[in-house]
C-alpha positions as CSV (number, residue, x, y, z in Angstrom):
1,M,123.5,124.7,89.9
2,K,123.3,125.9,93.5
3,S,121.5,129.2,92.8
4,E,119.1,127.5,90.4
5,K,117.8,125.1,93.1
6,V,117.4,127.9,95.6
7,D,115.5,130.1,93.1
8,I,113.2,127.3,92.1
9,Q,112.4,126.6,95.7
10,M,111.6,130.3,96.2
11,S,109.3,130.3,93.2
12,G,106.9,127.8,94.7
13,I,107.8,124.9,92.4
14,I,108.9,122.0,94.6
15,D,111.9,120.9,92.4
16,A,112.7,121.9,88.8
17,T,113.6,118.3,87.8
18,Y,111.9,115.8,90.1
19,L,108.6,117.6,90.9
20,P,108.1,120.8,88.8
21,F,104.7,121.6,90.4
22,T,103.5,123.8,93.2
23,E,101.8,122.5,96.3
24,D,98.5,123.8,95.0
25,E,98.9,122.0,91.7
26,L,99.6,118.7,93.6
27,R,96.8,119.0,96.2
28,P,93.9,117.7,94.0
29,H,95.8,114.3,93.6
30,F,96.0,113.6,97.3
31,L,92.6,112.5,98.8
32,R,93.5,111.8,102.4
33,G,95.3,114.5,104.4
34,P,96.8,116.2,101.4
35,D,98.8,118.7,103.4
36,E,100.5,115.9,105.4
37,Q,101.2,113.9,102.2
38,I,102.6,116.9,100.4
39,S,104.9,117.7,103.3
40,H,106.9,114.6,102.4
41,F,107.8,116.2,99.1
42,T,108.4,119.7,100.3
43,E,110.6,118.6,103.2
44,S,112.6,116.2,101.1
45,A,113.1,118.9,98.4
46,R,114.1,121.4,101.1
47,R,116.8,119.1,102.4
48,Y,118.0,118.5,98.8
49,H,118.2,122.2,97.9
50,E,120.0,123.1,101.2
51,F,122.5,120.2,100.7
52,F,123.5,121.6,97.3
53,K,123.6,125.1,98.6
54,E,126.1,124.1,101.2
55,N,128.1,121.4,99.4
56,N,129.9,120.8,96.1
57,L,128.4,118.2,93.8
58,D,131.3,115.9,94.3
59,V,130.6,114.6,97.8
60,R,130.9,111.3,99.6
61,Q,128.0,108.9,99.2
62,D,127.4,108.7,102.9
63,R,126.8,112.4,103.1
64,A,124.6,112.5,100.1
65,R,122.3,109.5,100.8
66,G,119.7,111.3,103.0
67,P,119.5,114.8,101.4
68,C,119.6,113.3,97.9
69,Q,116.8,110.8,98.5
70,I,114.5,112.5,96.0
71,E,116.8,111.3,93.2
72,K,115.6,107.7,93.8
73,D,112.3,108.4,95.5
74,E,109.5,106.5,93.6
75,R,106.9,109.0,95.0
76,F,108.6,111.9,93.2
77,W,109.2,109.9,90.0
78,T,105.6,108.7,90.0
79,A,103.9,112.0,90.7
80,T,105.9,113.9,88.1
81,A,105.6,111.3,85.3
82,L,101.9,110.5,85.7
83,K,100.7,114.0,86.3
84,K,102.4,115.2,83.1
85,L,101.0,112.2,81.3
86,V,97.4,112.4,82.4
87,E,97.3,116.2,82.0
88,S,98.9,116.2,78.5
89,P,96.6,117.4,75.7
90,D,97.3,114.0,74.1
91,G,96.9,112.1,77.3
92,V,94.3,109.6,76.0
93,D,96.4,108.6,73.0
94,L,99.6,108.5,75.0
95,L,98.0,106.3,77.8
96,A,96.4,104.1,75.1
97,A,99.9,103.5,73.6
98,L,101.4,102.8,77.0
99,L,98.7,100.4,78.1
100,S,98.8,98.6,74.7
101,K,102.5,98.0,75.4
102,A,102.1,97.2,79.0
103,F,99.6,94.4,78.2
104,D,101.1,93.5,74.9
105,S,97.7,93.8,73.2
106,P,95.8,96.4,71.1
107,R,92.7,95.4,73.0
108,P,92.1,95.8,76.8
109,P,91.6,92.5,78.7
110,L,88.2,93.7,79.8
111,A,84.8,92.6,78.5
112,A,83.3,96.1,78.6
113,F,85.8,97.6,76.2
114,D,87.0,96.8,72.7
115,D,89.9,99.2,72.5
116,W,92.1,101.3,74.8
117,R,90.7,104.7,73.7
118,N,87.2,103.6,74.8
119,C,88.6,102.9,78.2
120,L,90.2,106.3,78.5
121,T,87.9,108.7,76.7
122,G,86.1,110.7,79.4
123,N,86.9,112.5,82.6
124,L,90.2,111.1,83.8
125,H,91.5,111.7,87.4
126,L,94.8,110.8,89.0
127,A,95.0,109.9,92.7
128,L,98.5,109.7,94.2
129,E,99.2,107.4,97.2
130,A,95.5,106.3,97.3
131,S,94.5,104.4,100.4
132,L,92.1,101.5,99.5
133,P,90.4,99.5,102.3
134,S,91.2,95.9,102.8
135,P,88.6,93.6,101.2
136,P,86.1,92.4,103.8
137,S,86.3,88.9,102.4
138,Y,90.0,88.7,103.1
139,C,89.6,90.0,106.7
140,S,86.8,87.5,107.3
141,W,88.9,84.6,105.9
142,L,92.0,85.6,107.9
143,R,90.0,85.7,111.1
144,E,89.1,82.0,110.5
145,N,92.4,80.9,109.1
146,G,94.9,83.1,110.9
147,S,96.5,80.3,112.9
148,R,97.8,78.8,109.6
149,Q,99.1,82.2,108.3
150,H,101.3,83.2,111.2
151,F,103.1,81.0,113.7
152,I,104.4,83.5,116.3
153,P,102.4,83.1,119.6
154,Y,102.1,86.8,120.5
155,V,100.8,87.6,117.0
156,G,98.1,84.9,117.4
157,R,97.1,86.3,120.8
158,A,96.9,89.8,119.3
159,R,94.7,88.5,116.5
160,E,92.3,86.8,118.9
161,H,91.9,90.0,120.9
162,N,91.3,92.1,117.8
163,T,87.6,91.2,117.6
164,G,86.2,94.5,116.4
165,G,88.7,95.8,113.8
166,N,90.1,94.6,110.5
167,L,93.2,92.4,110.6
168,E,94.7,94.3,107.7
169,G,94.9,98.0,107.3
170,A,94.2,100.0,104.1
171,T,96.5,99.3,101.1
172,S,98.4,102.3,99.8
173,V,98.5,102.2,96.0
174,D,101.1,104.5,94.5
175,A,98.7,105.8,91.9
176,V,95.2,105.2,90.5
177,I,94.0,106.6,87.3
178,V,90.1,106.6,87.1
179,N,87.8,107.5,84.3
180,V,84.8,108.7,86.3
181,D,82.5,108.5,83.3
182,N,82.8,104.7,82.7
183,G,84.5,103.3,85.8
184,F,87.7,102.2,84.1
185,A,90.7,102.4,86.3
186,V,94.4,101.5,86.4
187,L,96.0,100.8,89.8
188,I,99.8,101.5,89.6
189,E,102.5,100.0,91.8
190,A,105.7,102.0,91.2
191,K,109.2,101.0,92.1
192,V,112.6,102.7,91.6
193,L,115.1,100.8,93.7
194,S,112.9,99.3,96.3
195,D,111.3,95.8,96.1
196,V,107.9,94.5,96.9
197,S,106.9,94.7,100.6
198,K,106.1,91.6,102.5
199,D,105.2,93.1,105.9
200,V,101.7,92.2,106.9
201,S,101.0,91.9,110.6
202,F,98.8,88.9,110.8
203,D,99.6,87.0,107.6
204,T,103.2,86.0,106.9
205,F,102.4,84.9,103.4
206,R,100.7,88.1,102.2
207,N,102.7,90.3,99.9
208,Q,102.2,93.9,98.6
209,F,101.6,92.7,95.1
210,A,98.8,90.3,96.1
211,R,97.3,93.0,98.3
212,S,97.1,95.5,95.4
213,I,95.4,92.9,93.2
214,D,93.0,92.1,96.0
215,V,91.9,95.7,96.5
216,M,91.6,96.0,92.7
217,L,88.9,93.3,92.8
218,E,86.6,95.5,95.0
219,D,84.5,98.4,93.6
220,G,85.8,101.8,94.5
221,Q,84.8,103.7,97.6
222,E,85.1,107.2,99.0
223,P,86.9,109.5,99.1
224,R,85.4,111.5,96.2
225,W,85.8,110.2,92.7
226,L,87.6,107.0,93.6
227,A,84.1,105.7,94.2
228,A,83.5,105.7,90.5
229,R,86.0,102.8,90.0
230,K,84.5,99.5,88.9
231,A,86.2,96.2,90.0
232,D,85.5,94.5,86.7
233,R,86.9,97.5,84.7
234,S,90.1,97.8,86.7
235,L,93.7,96.8,85.8
236,F,96.9,96.5,87.7
237,V,100.2,97.8,86.3
238,L,103.8,97.7,87.6
239,L,105.8,100.9,86.8
240,T,109.6,100.6,87.1
241,P,112.8,101.6,85.5
242,R,113.3,99.6,82.2
243,C,116.4,97.8,83.5
244,F,114.3,95.8,86.0
245,K,111.7,94.8,83.4
246,A,114.7,93.6,81.3
247,R,116.1,91.7,84.3
248,P,112.9,90.8,86.3
249,H,114.6,88.2,88.5
250,S,116.7,90.9,90.1
251,R,113.7,91.8,92.1
252,L,111.1,89.8,94.0
253,Y,108.3,91.6,92.3
254,G,109.7,90.4,89.0
255,F,109.4,86.8,90.1
256,L,105.9,87.4,91.4
257,Y,104.8,89.2,88.2
258,E,105.9,86.4,86.0
259,E,104.4,83.8,88.2
260,Y,101.0,85.5,88.5
261,K,101.0,86.4,84.8
262,H,101.9,82.9,83.5
263,D,100.7,80.6,86.2
264,P,97.3,81.7,87.4
265,A,97.3,79.0,90.0
266,A,99.7,81.2,91.9
267,L,97.0,83.8,92.3
268,T,94.7,81.0,93.7
269,R,97.5,80.3,96.3
270,D,98.0,83.9,97.3
271,L,94.3,85.0,97.2
272,P,92.7,81.9,98.8
273,H,89.6,83.8,99.9
274,R,88.5,84.5,96.4
275,E,86.9,82.5,93.6
276,E,87.8,84.1,90.3
277,N,88.4,83.3,86.6
278,W,92.1,83.2,87.3
279,P,93.4,83.1,83.7
280,A,91.2,86.2,82.9
281,L,92.6,87.9,86.1
282,A,96.2,87.1,85.1
283,R,95.6,89.0,81.8
284,R,94.7,92.1,83.8
285,L,98.3,92.5,85.0
286,G,100.7,94.6,83.0
287,W,104.1,96.3,83.2
288,F,105.4,99.5,81.7
289,T,108.4,101.6,82.5
290,F,109.4,105.2,83.2
291,E,111.4,105.2,80.0
292,D,108.2,104.2,78.1
293,I,106.5,107.3,79.5
294,N,109.4,109.5,78.7
295,E,109.5,108.2,75.1
296,V,105.8,108.8,74.3
297,L,106.0,112.2,76.2
298,P,109.5,113.6,76.0
299,G,110.4,115.4,79.2
300,A,107.9,113.6,81.4
301,C,110.8,112.1,83.3
302,P,113.5,114.9,82.9
303,W,115.9,113.1,85.2
304,L,116.3,110.2,82.7
305,K,119.0,110.4,80.1
306,V,117.7,110.3,76.6
307,A,119.4,107.7,74.4
């Protein structure tokens, strides 16, 4: 076990199980500062390999928590599973099967397409940790309504002095799959053990789920091929371990997903700056699991135990 991890590291592959790719193979999927983004993976893997070189497998939890982070790191899980999926020779068919399951429908909930293969046939690209700008309509609305969205005095003063910039930074989406030939896209929010984030500086009611849906409703922008994404051809998908889909109320995102999916008025509440066909928007939210990926493409998630 120890020698295998060291040999893998020396070969250029980041980790044999959790990220079996080289830095060069990953670089095309990171569109902002790829070297800085990839360093998260290489440094985390280096600590992991060194830990097993210096310790037995049977170690105390408190010693293993830091160096073994990649075993529960959603960035590793997401990069490996989706890269293998998109680059599979049968990627279109596999993705079509997964999306049909995620949305519980043989047809996509989009007016432009009559089946999943039509969405996916073309030039597919995968962006990891995509940074999508905050919608101008939301920033404008928050500038006018900020006093109702946050009650701490110093936050209000900071907002009033922030006259030139946006009141919300870019939203980091774990992954975006884009068909550059027809503008179809899937925005993916991935979780392993973490929950949805609710940290937004100027809006105490804003959550990560709502932010991701909000940026989905804007056409794509640079860098590069992300600009091909069309808002009315975009979907949002949760990607989690299967146990959390089976027990959604163990996580805040499970409550939010069910509420947004089955009570479109909740979307009106959390996206008050928009006027949408809310029932139609609710149908554009889906959920699939890492186990689903591993079943349609065995070995895509090699850390998972196969039943």
